[in-house]
C-alpha positions as CSV (number, residue, x, y, z in Angstrom):
1,D,44.8,57.0,-1.9
2,E,42.9,54.0,-3.7
3,T,39.6,54.5,-2.4
4,F,36.7,52.5,-4.0
5,T,35.5,55.9,-5.7
6,R,38.7,56.7,-7.4
7,L,39.0,53.2,-8.5
8,L,35.5,53.1,-9.9
9,A,35.9,56.6,-11.8
10,S,39.0,54.8,-13.5
11,S,37.3,51.1,-14.2
12,N,34.9,49.5,-15.7
13,N,31.8,47.6,-14.6
14,T,33.6,44.3,-13.9
15,A,35.7,46.2,-11.0
16,E,32.5,47.7,-9.8
17,A,30.8,44.3,-9.2
18,E,34.3,43.1,-7.6
19,L,34.4,46.1,-5.2
20,Y,31.1,45.9,-4.0
21,Q,31.5,42.4,-3.3
22,L,34.2,42.9,-1.4
23,G,32.6,45.4,0.6
24,V,29.6,43.0,1.1
25,D,32.2,40.5,2.1
26,V,33.6,42.6,5.0
27,L,30.0,43.1,6.2
28,I,29.3,39.3,6.2
29,E,32.7,38.7,8.2
30,L,31.3,41.5,10.8
31,H,28.2,40.2,11.1
32,R,29.1,36.6,11.5
33,I,31.1,37.4,14.8
34,E,29.4,37.8,18.3
35,A,28.3,41.3,19.1
36,T,30.8,41.2,22.1
37,G,33.4,40.4,19.9
38,V,33.0,43.6,17.6
39,M,31.4,46.1,20.1
40,P,33.7,47.7,22.3
41,S,32.2,48.7,25.7
42,G,30.6,52.1,25.8
43,L,29.4,52.1,22.4
44,K,26.4,54.1,22.1
45,D,23.0,52.6,20.6
46,Y,21.4,53.6,17.5
47,D,18.2,54.2,19.6
48,D,15.2,55.6,18.6
49,D,15.9,59.2,19.8
50,K,19.2,59.3,17.7
51,L,17.5,58.0,14.4
52,L,14.8,60.6,15.0
53,D,16.9,63.5,15.6
54,E,18.7,62.6,11.9
55,A,15.4,61.9,10.0
56,L,13.9,65.2,11.1
57,L,17.0,67.1,9.3
58,L,14.4,66.7,6.4
59,V,11.9,68.6,7.7
60,D,14.2,71.2,9.6
61,W,16.3,72.2,6.7
62,N,15.0,70.9,3.3
63,W,11.3,72.3,4.0
64,S,12.6,75.6,4.9
65,A,15.0,75.5,1.7
66,V,12.0,74.5,-0.4
67,F,9.2,76.8,1.3
68,G,11.3,79.7,2.7
69,G,10.2,79.1,6.3
70,D,10.0,76.6,9.2
71,A,7.8,73.6,8.9
72,P,4.5,74.2,10.7
73,G,4.2,72.3,14.0
74,D,1.5,70.0,13.2
75,V,3.5,68.9,10.1
76,R,6.5,68.4,12.0
77,D,4.9,66.4,14.5
78,A,2.9,64.3,12.1
79,Y,6.4,63.3,10.6
80,R,7.9,62.6,13.9
81,N,4.9,60.3,15.0
82,A,5.2,58.6,11.6
83,W,8.8,57.6,12.3
84,L,8.1,56.6,15.8
85,S,5.3,54.3,14.6
86,V,8.1,52.4,12.3
87,F,11.0,52.3,14.2
88,V,9.8,49.3,16.3
89,Q,10.5,47.3,13.1
90,L,14.4,47.7,13.6
91,R,14.1,45.9,17.0
92,S,13.8,42.5,15.4
93,Q,17.3,42.3,14.3
94,P,20.0,41.5,17.1
95,P,22.2,44.5,17.3
96,T,26.1,44.4,16.0
97,L,28.5,47.1,15.2
98,V,27.4,49.4,12.7
99,L,29.8,51.8,11.1
100,R,27.5,54.3,9.8
101,D,29.1,55.8,6.7
102,F,29.9,52.5,4.8
103,H,30.0,53.6,1.4
104,V,32.6,53.5,-1.5
105,D,34.3,57.0,-0.3
106,N,35.2,55.4,3.0
107,L,36.5,52.0,1.5
108,M,39.9,51.3,0.2
109,I,42.3,48.6,-1.5
110,L,45.2,47.7,0.5
111,D,47.8,46.1,-1.4
112,G,49.6,43.0,-0.3
113,R,46.7,41.5,1.6
114,Q,44.2,38.8,0.8
115,G,40.3,38.5,1.2
116,V,38.4,40.7,3.4
117,A,41.5,42.3,4.8
118,R,42.1,43.9,1.3
119,C,39.5,46.4,2.5
120,G,40.6,49.3,4.1
121,L,37.9,51.1,6.5
122,L,37.7,54.9,6.8
123,D,35.4,57.0,9.0
124,F,34.0,54.9,11.4
125,Q,34.6,57.2,14.5
126,D,30.8,57.5,14.7
127,A,30.1,53.9,15.2
128,V,27.1,52.7,17.1
129,S,25.3,49.4,18.2
130,G,22.3,48.7,16.0
131,P,21.0,46.8,13.0
132,G,23.4,45.1,10.6
133,A,21.1,46.1,7.9
134,Y,22.1,49.9,8.2
135,D,25.8,49.5,6.6
136,L,24.6,47.1,3.8
137,M,22.0,49.7,2.9
138,S,24.4,52.5,3.2
139,L,26.6,50.7,0.6
140,L,24.1,49.7,-2.0
141,E,21.8,52.7,-1.8
142,D,24.6,55.4,-2.3
143,A,23.6,59.2,-2.3
144,R,26.3,59.9,-4.8
145,R,26.2,57.4,-7.3
146,D,24.0,54.7,-9.2
147,L,25.0,51.1,-9.1
148,R,24.5,49.5,-12.6
149,G,21.1,47.8,-13.1
150,G,20.8,44.4,-11.3
151,L,24.0,44.8,-9.0
152,A,22.4,45.7,-5.7
153,A,19.7,42.8,-5.9
154,H,22.6,40.5,-6.7
155,L,24.5,41.6,-3.6
156,L,21.5,41.4,-1.5
157,D,21.1,37.9,-2.5
158,H,25.0,37.4,-1.7
159,Y,24.5,38.6,1.5
160,R,21.7,36.7,2.2
161,S,23.1,33.3,1.2
162,A,25.8,33.8,4.0
163,F,22.9,33.6,6.6
164,P,20.8,31.0,5.7
165,G,19.1,30.8,9.2
166,I,18.1,35.0,8.8
167,D,14.5,35.9,8.8
168,W,14.7,37.7,5.5
169,V,11.3,39.4,5.5
170,E,12.0,40.9,8.8
171,F,15.8,41.9,7.5
172,Q,14.4,43.5,4.4
173,T,11.7,45.3,6.3
174,S,14.7,46.7,8.7
175,Y,16.7,47.5,5.4
176,R,13.8,49.5,3.9
177,V,13.0,51.6,7.0
178,L,16.7,52.2,7.6
179,A,17.0,53.3,3.8
180,A,14.0,55.7,4.2
181,Q,15.6,57.2,7.6
182,R,19.3,57.6,5.8
183,H,17.7,59.2,2.8
184,C,15.7,61.5,4.7
185,K,18.7,62.4,6.8
186,V,21.0,63.0,3.8
187,I,18.6,65.1,2.0
188,G,18.3,67.2,5.1
189,I,22.4,67.3,5.5
190,F,22.8,68.4,2.0
191,S,20.1,71.1,2.1
192,R,21.8,72.4,5.7
193,L,25.1,72.3,3.5
194,A,23.7,74.7,1.0
195,E,21.5,76.9,3.2
196,R,23.8,77.2,6.2
197,D,27.5,76.7,4.9
198,D,27.1,78.0,1.1
199,K,28.1,74.7,0.0
200,Y,26.0,73.8,-3.2
201,D,27.7,70.9,-4.7
202,Y,25.8,68.3,-3.1
203,L,22.3,69.6,-4.2
204,V,23.0,67.5,-7.5
205,H,22.6,64.2,-5.8
206,I,19.2,65.3,-4.1
207,P,17.3,64.0,-7.2
208,R,18.8,60.7,-6.7
209,V,18.2,60.6,-3.1
210,W,14.4,61.4,-3.1
211,A,14.1,58.6,-5.9
212,L,15.7,56.1,-3.3
213,L,13.4,57.4,-0.4
214,D,10.3,57.2,-2.6
215,R,11.3,53.3,-3.3
216,A,12.0,52.8,0.2
217,C,8.6,54.3,1.2
218,R,6.7,51.7,-1.3
219,H,7.1,49.1,1.4
220,P,3.7,48.8,3.6
221,M,5.6,49.4,6.9
222,L,6.3,52.8,5.6
223,A,2.9,53.6,4.8
224,P,2.8,56.2,7.5
225,L,5.7,58.1,6.2
226,K,4.8,58.0,2.7
């Protein structure tokens, strides 16, 4: 039962840094392995169509929740085209296994193990082949909780130090594009849960996700989306 979320709720900032670093270390270990060693045959690509379908949840559900009707066709088309113009940046990174829901709700501490094997993984049935920056971003830009000041930047540096040959400018751009995409998706999903399923608890997180989306869109590559 010891998910990171439960442990964080009953611990201090020291535990927060330790748990998040363990999560990053898992990704470092995963991304050091050749793609053929971590991706099963038949794994689907995180291609433009899949990324776009997820991003469109924003205009398909949040727009109607706010404005009381479907987004006009020209608005939806402009939004769609903005995304297609930036997805090309994601192909600069070699593909690896992307678990897709890598965050503290889906990470556990397993007793009696050492190193990264202490970290149990949940909810990876929708894994795809895609940019390694996605899971790192998913962990550090959590829709449900804020990290204490400076921790995300520290952990990004920790990840970077493990890959001295990485093109960090390209990686950061990919990270920001994926962050914006995920935050648009999450806002859409939380809106859909309220509008379609009468589940309103998630709405409390939308202001945080909007703030994360706004921060991601400050990257010059995302000017069309901004």
